[in-house]
TIVO-102447 format. One record per residue (C-alpha): residue in one letter; z, x, y. Coordinates in steps of 0.05 Angstrom, whole numbers, padded with zeros to 5 digits, always signed. Last residue first. Example, Ala and Ser with C-alpha at 12.3 -4.5 7.8 and 13.67 -1.06 7.14 Angstrom:
<sites>
s+00143+00273-00021;a+00156+00246-00090;
</sites>
This chain:
<sites>
l+00039+00075+00358;a+00056+00099+00428;n+00072+00030+00457;a+00119+00018+00398;c+00156+00083+00412;a+00170+00067+00485;h+00191-00003+00467;a+00238+00021+00412;s+00270+00072+00460;a+00280+00017+00512;w+00307-00037+00465;a+00356+00010+00429;w+00376+00043+00495;q+00391-00026+00523;f+00434-00040+00461;n+00473+00024+00474;y+00484+00005+00547;g+00513-00064+00532;g+00584-00052+00558;l+00614+00012+00531;w+00576+00073+00555;g+00513+00095+00521;t+00500+00149+00469;v+00435+00188+00465;d+00429+00241+00410;v+00380+00200+00369;v+00401+00160+00306;e+00428+00107+00354;g+00360+00081+00376;i+00293+00113+00360;f+00264+00170+00319;f+00188+00180+00309;l+00148+00219+00257;g+00072+00219+00268;p+00067+00293+00281;q+00131+00334+00266;k+00150+00355+00336;s+00183+00287+00340;e+00154+00224+00371;l+00202+00187+00417;t+00141+00168+00460;q+00154+00190+00531;s+00218+00230+00520;s+00182+00269+00465;l+00229+00293+00411;d+00252+00361+00385;r+00294+00377+00446;t+00324+00308+00436;d+00366+00334+00378;v+00372+00280+00325;g+00445+00257+00324;g+00504+00264+00371;a+00549+00205+00387;t+00558+00151+00334;v+00573+00080+00357;e+00627+00026+00355;a+00677+00073+00321;k+00730+00039+00279;k+00707+00061+00209;y+00673+00122+00240;g+00739+00154+00256;e+00805+00128+00285;t+00804+00189+00330;g+00841+00255+00334;a+00908+00286+00350;p+00903+00263+00422;t+00929+00309+00477;i+00974+00278+00531;a+00977+00288+00606;w+01010+00232+00645;r+00986+00239+00717;s+01009+00179+00758;v+01068+00155+00715;r+01090+00226+00697;e+01082+00250+00769;a+01124+00192+00794;l+01179+00207+00743;q+01180+00280+00765;n+01184+00258+00837;l+01242+00211+00821;a+01280+00266+00784;k+01269+00316+00841;d+01292+00265+00893;a+01358+00258+00856;a+01377+00187+00837;e+01435+00150+00869;n+01393+00101+00910;v+01351+00086+00848;p+01411+00060+00810;r+01425+00100+00746;q+01396+00119+00679;l+01342+00164+00708;a+01378+00230+00702;p+01396+00211+00630;d+01321+00213+00612;g+01298+00178+00548;g+01295+00107+00575;v+01258+00118+00640;w+01186+00121+00616;a+01198+00072+00559;d+01234+00022+00605;a+01178+00026+00656;l+01125+00016+00602;r+01160-00047+00577;s+01168-00070+00649;p+01094-00068+00663;v+01077-00019+00720;l+01090-00018+00795;a+01146-00070+00804;a+01174-00046+00737;l+01188+00021+00770;e+01241-00013+00813;n+01274-00044+00752;a+01271+00021+00713;i+01305+00058+00771;r+01364+00011+00770;k+01371-00032+00831;r+01411-00008+00891;s+01353-00013+00939;r+01335+00007+01011;s+01324+00081+01018;k+01313+00094+00944;a+01259+00041+00942;e+01220+00078+00996;g+01223+00142+00955;l+01201+00103+00893;a+01141+00075+00930;a+01124+00143+00961;a+01125+00177+00893;v+01084+00121+00861;d+01028+00126+00912;t+00988+00068+00884;g+00912+00063+00875;p+00917+00071+00800;a+00986+00056+00772;f+00984+00080+00700;d+00945+00143+00718;i+00924+00177+00653;t+00904+00250+00641;l+00875+00264+00573;p+00884+00332+00540;e+00831+00373+00504;g+00843+00397+00432;e+00785+00358+00402;r+00733+00338+00454;w+00735+00275+00496;y+00669+00251+00527;s+00653+00193+00481;s+00728+00179+00474;i+00733+00166+00550;q+00697+00099+00544;l+00735+00075+00483;v+00800+00096+00517;a+00788+00056+00580;p+00759-00003+00542;g+00821-00012+00498;s+00852+00038+00450;l+00911+00085+00447;g+00953+00113+00391;r+00976+00096+00320;h+01017+00033+00333;t+00970+00013+00388;f+00975+00017+00464;l+00917-00016+00501;l+00882+00011+00564;d+00842-00029+00614;e+00789+00005+00656;l+00780+00055+00713;f+00741+00112+00681;a+00742+00187+00696;i+00697+00246+00678;r+00710+00320+00691;e+00650+00365+00681;k+00660+00401+00748;k+00734+00414+00732;r+00743+00411+00656;g+00741+00347+00616;t+00784+00284+00612;e+00805+00226+00656;i+00836+00157+00651;q+00849+00109+00708;v+00891+00052+00684;p+00891-00024+00678;l+00945-00051+00630;a+00953-00071+00558;l+01016-00071+00515;g+01004-00089+00442;a+01039-00028+00414;l+01092-00003+00463;g+01140+00012+00406;a+01095+00070+00385;y+01109+00102+00452;p+01174+00139+00438;a+01148+00161+00369;w+01085+00195+00395;g+01115+00263+00403;d+01148+00257+00335;g+01083+00268+00299;a+01011+00246+00312;f+00968+00213+00364;t+00905+00172+00352;l+00846+00154+00396;p+00807+00089+00391;v+00730+00096+00385;l+00671+00089+00432;a+00645+00151+00397;p+00652+00180+00327;r+00618+00247+00318;p+00549+00272+00298;a+00533+00346+00305;v+00471+00353+00348;l+00415+00357+00298;r+00352+00400+00295;l+00286+00379+00265;g+00256+00417+00206;f+00223+00359+00169;q+00278+00352+00117;q+00328+00359+00174;a+00303+00296+00207;l+00303+00259+00140;r+00375+00279+00127;y+00396+00255+00196;g+00361+00188+00186;f+00393+00178+00118;d+00463+00191+00143;s+00487+00122+00125;a+00514+00058+00156;g+00518-00001+00108;l+00561-00051+00146;q+00625-00021+00115;p+00603+00046+00143;i+00621+00023+00214;s+00594+00084+00251;l+00550+00135+00215;g+00488+00129+00258;g+00427+00085+00264;t+00370+00080+00214;a+00313+00071+00264;v+00264+00122+00236;v+00192+00107+00253;l+00137+00133+00207;q+00064+00137+00229;p+00005+00156+00185;t+00028+00108+00131;e+00031+00106+00056;v+00075+00063+00012;r+00095+00072-00061;g+00131+00016-00097;r+00181-00039-00084;d+00244+00002-00091;t+00212+00054-00046;d+00178+00122-00051;l+00148+00133+00017;c+00086+00176+00028;y+00075+00197+00100;l+00001+00210+00114;a-00035+00266+00151;q-00090+00265+00097;s-00088+00340+00080;e-00016+00345+00105;d+00011+00295+00055;f+00083+00285+00079;a+00138+00264+00032;v+00193+00212+00038;g+00245+00194-00014;r+00286+00138-00045;v+00273+00087+00009;a+00317+00027-00010;c+00294-00045-00005;p+00339-00104+00010;q+00298-00123+00045;w+00223-00115+00057;r+00193-00144+00120;t+00119-00148+00136;v+00108-00156+00211;g+00057-00208+00233;g+00071-00195+00306;a+00095-00266+00319;d+00138-00260+00256;c+00171-00197+00285;e+00184-00235+00351;a+00216-00291+00311;l+00259-00240+00274;l+00281-00211+00342;m+00298-00280+00368;d+00337-00299+00305;i+00377-00234+00312;i+00392-00250+00385;q+00413-00321+00368;q+00457-00294+00312;s+00500-00268+00369;p+00535-00335+00373;g+00532-00378+00436;d+00541-00362+00510;c+00507-00296+00496;f+00537-00236+00532;l+00516-00195+00592;q+00558-00137+00617;g+00545-00124+00691;k+00615-00100+00706;h+00650-00158+00670;k+00631-00222+00634;e+00561-00239+00657;h+00535-00301+00622;y+00481-00321+00572;a+00439-00380+00548;i+00383-00364+00499;g+00320-00404+00515;h+00272-00356+00480;r+00237-00342+00545;e+00305-00328+00576;i+00322-00274+00525;l+00254-00242+00537;g+00265-00242+00612;i+00334-00211+00601;f+00299-00156+00562;q+00254-00142+00622;q+00313-00144+00670;s+00349-00093+00627;t+00292-00045+00639;y+00235-00018+00596;r+00199+00038+00633;s+00261+00066+00668;l+00301+00067+00604;a+00246+00103+00565;s+00236+00158+00617;r+00308+00168+00635;c+00334+00179+00564;f+00320+00254+00563;n+00358+00268+00628;p+00425+00279+00594;n+00402+00332+00544;e+00465+00345+00503;s+00474+00270+00510;v+00521+00218+00539;f+00494+00157+00576;h+00512+00116+00637;r+00490+00169+00687;q+00423+00173+00651;p+00398+00109+00683;a+00386+00145+00750;r+00329+00108+00786;v+00332+00049+00738;d+00406+00040+00755;i+00436+00001+00697;d+00478-00054+00727;r+00446-00112+00687;n+00479-00089+00623;t+00449-00108+00556;f+00460-00148+00492;n+00536-00156+00494;c+00530-00196+00429;r+00572-00260+00425;g+00606-00245+00358;g+00665-00209+00390;g+00616-00169+00432;s+00581-00141+00371;i+00591-00171+00302;r+00521-00200+00292;i+00485-00144+00329;k+00519-00093+00283;e+00496-00134+00223;a+00423-00126+00245;v+00389-00149+00181;r+00423-00178+00119;e+00408-00155+00048;s+00415-00082+00066;h+00367-00025+00048;d+00319-00040+00105;i+00244-00035+00110;l+00197-00059+00165;l+00122-00054+00150;v+00073-00057+00208;k-00002-00071+00213;r-00013-00057+00287;g-00043-00109+00333;r+00000-00098+00395;q+00044-00156+00372;g+00059-00116+00310;a+00080-00056+00351;q+00127-00098+00394;a+00158-00133+00333;a+00167-00069+00294;c+00200-00034+00353;f+00247-00093+00367;l+00269-00098+00294;g+00279-00023+00287;a+00318-00015+00352;a+00367-00072+00340;g+00376-00060+00266;a+00323-00066+00212;g+00320+00007+00191;i+00258+00045+00168;v+00196+00027+00208;v+00128+00037+00175;a+00065+00043+00217;d-00009+00030+00207;f+00006+00006+00137;t-00020+00026+00068;m+00000+00000+00000;
</sites>
């Protein structure tokens, strides 16, 4: 069996690429090893699918993405914008709303997005095989054809698109197939790692904070060295094992093992000045005054272990209050690790963009393309990774 193009992986990028290529008149085969397509779409956004972000700046889209080659994603993202995908959503009559910071969600279940993509594939006459495993891929140089050994027989194609995603959420069928295929054809990899993932803390050092599990509050969180320092103003969530919430998921994509995080639990507030003012007028306990600035559970935890702070604020030493203010405003703590791929929303790293065309997503191996999460391009939380899936798929489909 021969096709103009074969797409491996029926996730967001694979479905969209196959549909676009089919609608351009290409004879396309879409293969996936799972029984159900696009499971990550189905579970994303709490089942409502955060399908894009309207705030992506088409002039500098790369600022919302992490990559060893930050500018690589500019071409695809500027040529297929969030507004264009919104137009597709609207043509299919899918109702949506903006939740926060440009994040767009379906009003109804995320299955609507999957159904839309399948309808687009049908409109392009795409052949779909699933479940169907690809056991091996070889390249016939004399005919410039990729030969696929699949569960449903041998397939030949001059153009092979790899949209197999990363390692995150293995329970949905994630695998390293795309990485192995890239290496088979001599392409480089940026070491994959969990991203948009909760962070964990180990040992007795975390014991005083384990009791804060369930507490959420807005913070400013930072990591990195000097010029490379990155900060997010988002909500943080304490868990039994560490920290989660949007602030931590965002920073996790930039955090490197052994580096500390710096957290401001009262962003926009001069905590030292507030405690100094309280000292001049109040006889309340320090924890009570601090509770005016941060949640009371956090105030109690910050004050509880220090005898110098177990007193009315007007009796406290200035040094003790200043140290408390510094801790609240610039808490430095080093994570032990992450919750791993099981809890990671995406995988950072992947196929090295130095071996890919930013215009077409074709690799230095002729006719072999990589799109979506398998590539070393990772978006921020909030619909950016889906927009990369749509944009990279569109760029690839137009090149087939």
